[in-house]
C-alpha positions as CSV (number, residue, x, y, z in Angstrom):
1,M,0.0,0.0,0.0
2,E,1.4,3.4,-1.0
3,E,1.6,6.4,1.4
4,E,-0.3,9.5,0.3
5,A,2.6,12.0,0.1
6,A,6.3,12.7,0.8
7,V,6.9,16.2,2.2
8,E,10.5,17.4,2.0
9,R,11.8,18.6,5.4
10,F,15.4,19.2,4.1
11,P,17.0,18.5,0.7
12,G,16.8,14.7,0.5
13,V,14.9,14.2,3.8
14,Y,11.1,13.7,3.8
15,A,8.2,13.2,6.1
16,V,6.2,10.2,4.8
17,G,3.1,9.9,6.8
18,D,4.2,10.1,10.4
19,R,7.7,8.8,9.6
20,L,11.0,10.5,8.7
21,A,12.5,9.0,5.6
22,T,15.1,9.3,2.8
23,R,14.8,8.2,-0.8
24,N,16.3,4.8,-1.1
25,L,19.5,4.8,-3.2
26,I,19.2,1.1,-3.7
27,P,15.5,0.3,-4.2
28,G,14.3,-2.9,-2.5
29,V,17.3,-3.2,-0.2
30,R,17.1,-2.5,3.6
31,V,20.1,-1.7,5.7
32,Y,19.0,-2.3,9.3
33,G,15.5,-3.8,9.0
34,E,13.9,-0.4,8.4
35,R,10.4,-0.1,6.8
36,L,10.3,0.7,3.0
37,L,7.7,3.2,2.0
38,A,6.3,3.8,-1.4
39,V,5.0,7.2,-2.7
40,A,4.0,7.7,-6.3
41,G,6.2,4.9,-7.4
42,V,9.3,6.1,-5.4
43,E,10.7,4.1,-2.6
44,Y,11.8,5.7,0.7
45,R,13.5,4.2,3.8
46,A,12.0,5.0,7.2
47,W,14.6,6.7,9.4
48,N,14.4,5.5,13.0
49,P,15.4,8.3,15.5
50,R,16.2,5.7,18.1
51,R,18.8,4.2,15.8
52,S,20.2,7.4,14.5
53,K,21.2,10.6,16.4
54,L,21.0,12.6,13.2
55,A,17.3,11.6,12.8
56,A,16.8,12.4,16.4
57,A,18.2,15.8,15.9
58,I,15.9,16.5,12.9
59,L,12.9,15.5,14.9
60,S,14.1,17.6,17.8
61,G,13.9,20.7,15.7
62,L,17.2,20.9,13.8
63,G,17.3,24.3,12.0
64,E,19.6,23.4,9.2
65,L,21.0,20.2,7.7
66,P,24.3,20.9,5.9
67,I,24.2,17.9,3.5
68,R,23.5,18.3,-0.2
69,E,23.4,16.0,-3.2
70,D,27.0,16.6,-3.9
71,S,28.4,16.9,-0.4
72,K,31.6,15.3,0.8
73,V,31.1,14.1,4.3
74,L,33.6,12.7,6.8
75,Y,31.7,10.5,9.3
76,L,33.7,9.7,12.5
77,G,32.3,6.7,14.4
78,A,30.2,5.2,11.6
79,A,29.8,1.8,13.3
80,S,27.9,-0.6,11.0
81,G,26.5,2.3,8.8
82,T,23.0,2.9,9.9
83,T,23.1,6.7,9.8
84,A,25.8,6.7,7.1
85,S,23.3,4.9,4.8
86,H,20.8,7.7,5.2
87,I,23.5,10.3,4.5
88,S,24.3,8.2,1.4
89,D,20.7,8.5,0.3
90,I,21.0,12.3,0.5
91,A,24.5,12.8,-0.9
92,T,23.9,10.7,-4.0
93,R,26.6,12.5,-6.1
94,G,28.9,13.1,-3.1
95,R,31.0,10.9,-0.9
96,V,30.7,9.6,2.7
97,Y,34.0,8.8,4.2
98,C,33.2,6.5,7.1
99,V,35.9,6.1,9.8
100,E,35.3,3.2,12.3
101,F,37.7,1.8,14.9
102,S,36.0,-1.5,15.8
103,P,37.1,-4.5,13.7
104,R,33.9,-6.2,15.0
105,V,31.5,-4.0,13.2
106,F,33.7,-3.0,10.3
107,P,32.7,-6.0,8.1
108,S,29.1,-4.7,8.1
109,L,30.3,-1.3,6.9
110,L,32.3,-3.0,4.2
111,A,29.3,-4.9,3.0
112,L,27.3,-1.6,2.9
113,A,30.0,0.0,0.8
114,E,29.8,-2.8,-1.7
115,L,26.2,-1.8,-2.4
116,R,26.5,1.9,-2.1
117,H,29.0,3.6,-4.4
118,N,29.3,6.8,-2.4
119,I,30.4,5.2,0.9
120,I,34.1,4.8,1.5
121,P,34.9,2.7,4.6
122,I,38.1,3.4,6.6
123,L,39.2,1.2,9.5
124,A,41.0,3.7,11.7
125,D,41.1,5.6,15.0
126,A,39.4,9.0,14.8
127,R,41.9,10.3,17.3
128,R,44.7,9.9,14.7
129,P,43.6,11.6,11.5
130,H,47.2,11.9,10.2
131,L,47.1,8.1,9.6
132,Y,44.1,8.2,7.2
133,A,44.8,11.7,5.8
134,P,46.1,10.2,2.5
135,L,42.8,8.6,1.9
136,L,40.6,11.7,2.1
137,E,40.0,15.0,0.4
138,E,38.7,18.3,1.7
139,C,35.1,17.9,3.1
140,D,32.0,20.0,3.4
141,L,30.9,18.4,6.7
142,V,32.5,16.5,9.5
143,Y,29.9,14.4,11.4
144,Q,31.0,12.8,14.6
145,D,29.4,10.2,16.8
146,V,32.3,8.8,18.9
147,A,32.1,7.6,22.5
148,Q,35.3,9.1,23.8
149,P,36.0,11.6,26.6
150,E,37.7,14.1,24.3
151,Q,34.9,14.5,21.8
152,A,35.5,18.2,21.0
153,A,39.2,17.7,20.6
154,I,38.7,14.8,18.2
155,L,36.4,16.9,16.0
156,L,38.8,19.9,16.1
157,E,41.7,17.8,15.0
158,N,39.8,16.2,12.1
159,A,38.4,19.6,11.1
160,R,42.0,20.9,11.0
161,Y,42.9,18.2,8.5
162,F,39.8,17.9,6.4
163,L,37.1,20.5,6.8
164,K,37.1,23.3,4.2
165,P,37.0,26.9,5.4
166,G,33.3,27.7,6.1
167,G,32.5,24.0,6.2
168,F,30.1,22.6,8.7
169,F,30.4,20.2,11.6
170,M,27.8,18.1,13.6
171,L,28.9,16.7,16.9
172,A,26.7,14.2,18.7
173,V,27.8,14.8,22.3
174,K,27.5,11.8,24.6
175,A,27.5,13.3,28.0
176,R,28.2,10.2,30.0
177,S,31.3,9.5,27.9
178,V,32.8,12.9,28.6
179,D,32.0,13.2,32.4
180,I,29.7,10.8,34.2
181,A,29.5,13.1,37.3
182,M,28.7,16.3,35.5
183,A,25.1,17.3,34.6
184,P,24.5,16.6,30.9
185,R,23.6,20.2,30.1
186,D,26.9,21.4,31.6
187,V,28.7,18.8,29.4
188,Y,27.0,20.1,26.3
189,S,28.0,23.7,27.2
190,Q,31.5,22.7,28.0
191,E,32.0,20.9,24.7
192,A,30.4,23.7,22.7
193,Q,32.8,26.2,24.4
194,R,35.8,24.0,23.6
195,L,34.7,24.1,19.9
196,R,34.4,27.9,20.1
197,D,37.9,28.1,21.6
198,G,39.1,26.0,18.7
199,G,37.8,28.5,16.1
200,M,34.3,27.1,15.5
201,E,31.1,29.0,15.2
202,I,28.3,27.3,17.1
203,R,24.9,27.6,15.4
204,E,22.8,25.1,17.2
205,L,22.9,23.0,20.4
206,L,20.0,20.5,20.6
207,P,19.3,18.0,23.4
208,L,18.1,14.8,21.7
209,E,15.6,13.6,24.4
210,P,13.3,11.7,24.3
211,H,14.9,9.9,21.4
212,E,18.4,9.7,23.0
213,K,19.0,10.2,26.7
214,D,22.0,12.4,27.8
215,H,22.9,13.3,24.2
216,A,22.9,16.6,22.3
217,M,23.8,17.6,18.8
218,V,26.1,20.6,18.3
219,V,26.0,22.1,14.9
220,G,28.3,24.8,13.6
221,R,30.8,26.0,11.0
222,K,34.6,26.4,10.7
223,E,35.5,30.0,10.8
224,R,37.1,31.2,7.5
């Protein structure tokens, strides 16, 4: 049964009925068991906000999504590729460089890249961007979802190597990974200030509850 309409929320991101969705780059193929939705002969993939902090940010009122059809994105902490696959749906003529440290989940990321031409998997430690620098180019967006204490520092170092002047970043702050004793709102403010001190302009700071507990998305730009 087809849904009635797909309403564009951001370029490449849609509301299909009561679900957030992206247009499926590989029709008929699911990535993580998501529902496939049909509208006027076009197939969309439901985007679960409890499986993706980017989807949670959009549903939490994100003001701008700095991903376009031709965007080059560096994704730090891509895991098995759930969120990266939706970015791949949006940046159909771009590239999504997916850095993941865990050898356990990396085979799933490799399998995803075999199907999706715009995903480039990189097995590496996001804290050491100099080791994978030869594999990358200048990027429009650095997206980070890494469970480490020094989250702002990791983003700043990768931005120094790869983010073009005026380029965007999105940092999913995991408060309990930074400081388990500090109130989450104070952690978010602390990490945002560290980014400012590193030359970043902060444009949004969004708590992700109820979709993700003790998480926030910080969005901003690299100052020119």
